[in-house]
C-alpha positions, 0 to 999 in steps of 0.5 A: 500500500502507498502512503495516503495523501494528506491535507493540512490546515490550521485549526486554531492553535492546532492542526487539522489533517484530513486523509481523503482516501480513508475519509478520516480526520485527525485534529491535533491540539497542544502539540509538542515536537520535542525530539525525545517525546513528541506528543499532542492531544488527538481527536479522530473522526471517520466519515463525520463520526467522532471516534475518540479524543486522547492525549498521547505521545507520538512515537512509532509504538504509540502511533500503532496503539492509536491506530488500533484503538481507532480501528476498534471504535470505528468497527463498533460505530460503523460496522460494515463500512469501517476501515481495516487495521492496516488502513488505520495504521497508514492513515495515523502515521501519515497524519502524525507526520504531516502534523509534525512537519507543519508544526516544525515549519513554523520556525521557517519565518515569513519573507516580508518582501512577499507580503501584501502591505496593509492598505485602505481595503484591509487595514480597518474593520470599522473605519476610524475606530476598529483597525485590523489589530488588537484594540482596547477601549478603556472606560469606568464601569457602567459607562456603556462599553458593552453597548458600543461593542455590540454596535460594532458587532452589529455593524460588522455582521450586517455591513451597515453603519451603526456608529455615526461616521464609522463604516464597516470596511470588512464584513463577516462573523463576530465572536463575542467572548463574554467573560462577564454577564454571560446571559444570552437573553440580555445580550439578545434584548440589547441587540433587539433595542439597538436594531430597532433604533438603527432600523436594521434587521439583525436577525436577517444579517448574513453573518452571525454574532456568536456569544461564547460563555467562558464559564469563569475561566481566564482567557489564557486557559481557553485561548486554544478553544477561542482560537478554534471558534474564531477561525471563521470570524473576522473580529473577536470582542473580549468583554471584559479585560478584567473578567478574562485576566484570571487570578494573579499567581505567585509570579505577580500581576505583570505575568498575569497581564502578559498571559492575557496578551499572549492568549490574544496573540494565539487567537490570531484574529483582530480583537476589541477588548473592553477594559476598566481603569484603576480605581484612582483614575476612575475617581478622576477620569477627567484628568486620567490618561486612559490607562488600563488597570494593572501593569504597563504590559497592558499599555505596551501590548495593545496596538490601539487604545481608546479612552472614552469620556461621556456626559449625560444629557437627557431630553426630559420633554421628549423622554429620551435618555441620552448620553454623549460620548467622545472616544479619544485615541491614546495609542495607535502603533502603526501610524498617526493616532485616529481623530476623536470619535463623538456620538450620543447613545439615545434610549427611548420608548415608542409611543404606546408600546413597551419597546425600547429603542437604542440609537447612535446619533451624531454629537459634538466633541466633549472637552476632557473635563466636560462630563466629570468636572462637577463630580471631581472628588473634593478634598476632605470628607466626601459629601453625602447625596443629601448635602450635595443636593441641598448645596446645588439646590441652594445654588439654583439647580432646581430642575432635574436637568440643572441638578444633573448638570451641577452634580454630574449625575443622570437626570433620572437620578436627579429626579429621584433626589428631588422627589426624595428630598422634596420636603427638606428642599422646600423648607430650606431657605434660598 
């Protein structure tokens, strides 16, 4: 018998070897090609039927054991159309040799003279905001980062503009890695609201948004699995950086952060990561530089980094909850920094229904201190909600909008305070 032909292709961080003549498929994960004892985790299937998965050394004697096991299980599952022992032996040897050759050739490198350079047709996923690189958006919690990420995903899978001025340049499937809040029904509801507000039929999109629940595991632990799921995706959303970091071990925070970015590199698909600042920056966001919480590894390894600032600007008469944003590019490794991106996110209900709409609209650029100046922490004992409300009321902030602007809070919160403290405020001399 002659050695069977093989087809080898990348499968996440592993390899998929197909033997057309025997209709068998070998998937190799976590391969080590050490000369003394090469080994890998192997998954074998025949005619689309999974046979077994096992971690094994790949010496000649072990290849015979793998082939014997495959033949036995194949016979049990496909009695009458199973492969015989010699065919399984030749297929196994050919598959292992093909994988070892492919894995060892990784050291060959790439001749950059032959690589097509980045150009306007392939260097951006979403114009002006999401380059085809590892990108990170830094904002404090509850600022609206996930809504922006879903807007980018919706834009990429539909090919339509969702964030004003940010056009999808590449379309395709998106993988949404939910390290936190991995409840599909709430993401689905948010997409429904966004689709209504954008007048886009997301259910009829040509490509899917696939949510992957990490089950509380760090990205470093699941990098190979994410890479396999990202094979057909054009973008991966990582929500959020802190949830996917995992615990710092004895080697410290710097190694923990390095493991995260090494996992991002293993994915091999452009990523958009949502991240939080450290506590000190969060309390003084108007003057912060937009750094990610943790070590400087996070600033070094991200290729593109955005800092988001915001300002609540509800339209009470129209019952529109509005938050204005400006995203400022703090880093872009491969060229001049991108211009700021400004927009508002409006949420409202349609008349006579209970359906919420989420809509991205054009907006003006916010100054660096525009949304947080009133809320900057003061020296000394922090003010209570009651005392700061009374002070603002005495100064003339007697409507929800004026109070919200004065204290840097939402108009919903301002209305609640005016109602809660109404008797005290009315008795207080102005």
